[in-house]
Structures are given as structure tokens and as C-alpha cells.
N, C-alpha and C positions, 0 to 999 in steps of 0.2 A: 421831163415828162411828158410835154405835147408831140414830140416827134413819133416814143414809142403809141402812145395812146392812137393817131394817126394810123402809125402803121397795122398795130393790130387792128382797126376799125376797117379800115380797108382788106386786109387780111381774110377777118369774120367775112365783110359781105361776099368778096370770092368765094370762099369755102364754103359760107352755106348757098350760093346761087346753084355753086356745080353739085354739091352734096344733096342739095335740094332735088333739083332737076333728076339728078341718077333716082334718087329713092323714089321718084314717081313711080319708074319702074323693075323695081329692087323684087318685089312680090310677085312679080312675073317671073321673072328671069328667075327666081329661086325655088319655080314649080309650088309656088301656092302654097310657101311654108308656115303655117301660123307664127311660130315666132319673129318670122321676119316681117310677117302683119302686122304685129305688135309698133313695129317703127315704123312699116313703109306704108303704105297706101294700099289697101286690099279694093278697092272701090273706088269710083268717080264722086263718091257723097264728099260734099262740103266738108264737113267732119272730117275727114280721112285726109282732106289736105294740109290740116292745119297738122300734121305730122310733118311737112315738107318743110317748117320753118321750125317748129318746135325740136324736134333731136338733133340733127346738125348744130341750129346753135348752141342744146345745152351741149353738146362733145364740142363744138368750139369752145364755151363757157370753161369746161373743165382742163382745155390747153390753157387759154388766157390766165390760168390761174398764176401762173409762172412768169408773170409781167406783176404781178401785185404787188411787188418793191418800186417801181416804177409809176405802177398805175393803181393807187390805194381804191380798193373796193371792187374793179375792173368785174367781178364775177355780179355783185348784186349787185350792176347797170345793169349786165347782160341779164342777168333774170328777169328784170322789168322791164328791159327791152325785149325780150324774148315775151313774155304776157302780155304785153300792149300788142307786139306784131301778130301773135295769135289770134286775138282778139279781135285786130283789122281784119285778120281774111273772111271770115263769116261777115262781117260789118260791111264792106266795102261790096265784095258777092252780092248779097240781098238790098242793098243798097239799087245798084244797077239795075240785075234782074227785076225787081220791082219795077224801078222806073220806066223803063228798058220795056220789060213784058217778056224779053229773051236772054240769052246769055250766050255769047262767042267768048270760042275757046282763048285766043290773042286775047282779049282782055282780060280773064280767067289768067292766065300766066302773067299776064303785065302787074296785074294785083300781089300774087307772090313775090314776083321783084320790089315792088312800091312796098310789100310788107318786111322784105328783107333792110332794104335802105330803112327804113324804118325806126325795125330793131337796134339796128347799130349808130344809127346816126341820134339816138335819144340815147342810149346804151356812152356815147361818147361824150355826150352832152352835159349827161350825168355826171360820169366823173370829171369832166373838166368844170363845171359850177363846185361839183365839191359837196353835190346832194345823194352822191348815189350811198353814201354813209349810213344816211338817213334809213329810219324801217326796212334793218338790214335782214330782221330774221320775217318778215312778211311774205317779200318775193322769194325767199327759198324755199317757205311755205307752201306757196301758192306756184311756184315749180314744180315742186311734189305731188301738190293736190292733183294738178294739168295731167302729170307722167300717169296718174295714177286713175285718173278717170277716162284719160285716151285709151288704156289698156281694158278697163272692164268695160268702155262703149266700144271696141273693136269686139269683144268677144262677145259682148251682148247689145246692141246696138238698139237704141227705141223705136220705134215706128213713127217717129216724125223725117219732117222734108234734111232736116239739117243732117241723118247720119243714113238718108236715104238715097241710095245712087239713081240719079237719074236715067 
């Protein structure tokens, strides 16, 4: 299990890092297609950048189900990690911009990669320690709710700073 789990973790980090980076430009590349915009950022709002982590990790979670024999409950662990990473993106952003009063693109990019690492290292630890099987339904429901909220707020963004493009 340990070797398979480590391989899955490294593969996931690389996949989500690359897919998330490419997804940043996908909406523009696809001619601002609203269907693409449901899964890729449509502007530079902090909320939209959660999609860079959420959907590639969700896609990788579906792929990781093939390892469930050697890594039991990997999908539940990845759902929990995905929710944590998505929560941390705006948390880190607003913490550093609030403290410094400015934002830097390099720090924003570093936050994305840091959150990818946290997502997969947290999931890795949950599987390794056997805690991934606890509360199985909650992370799956949380993931489904977050996906629905992302879709709704993409189409109907509230007029609050989290959803407004700078």
C-alpha cells in the first residue's frame, strides 16, 4: 500500500499542478464558452481560482478509484483534501493581502501550488493512518455541494469581494 499510495500522491500533485495551471487559460482559449467557464476561471476573482484546484483534483479522484484495493478509501481522503485545499486558497490570499495591503501574482501562484501540496499530503496521511474511512459520506456530500455552489456562483456571482474580479 505504501508504495502505491506514494506513487498516487506524487502523480496527483503533478497532474493537478499541470491541469490547474492550464485551466487558468482554458476559458480564454475556448472563446469564453460558458460551459468551459463552469469548470475554469472566467475572471481573476479569488473564488474563480478555487476551480483550478477543485476540478482537476475531482478528476484525479475519479482516476484514483482504481487504486482502492491497495489504497482503501483513497477517494474519500482526496475529497477531504480537496475541500481543505479549496478552503485554504481564499484563506491564504486574504490573510497575506490583508496583512500587506497589496497582492503579488507570484505569491498567488505559490498559494495554488501550496494548496495542491496540502490537498494531496493531507489525503496521503488520512489513508496511511486509516482515518480516511471515517465520515465517508460527509466529504462526498461536501464535494457535491461545493461543485453545485461553484456552478451557481459562476453564473450568478454575489457582489462581494470574493467573487469580484480585481
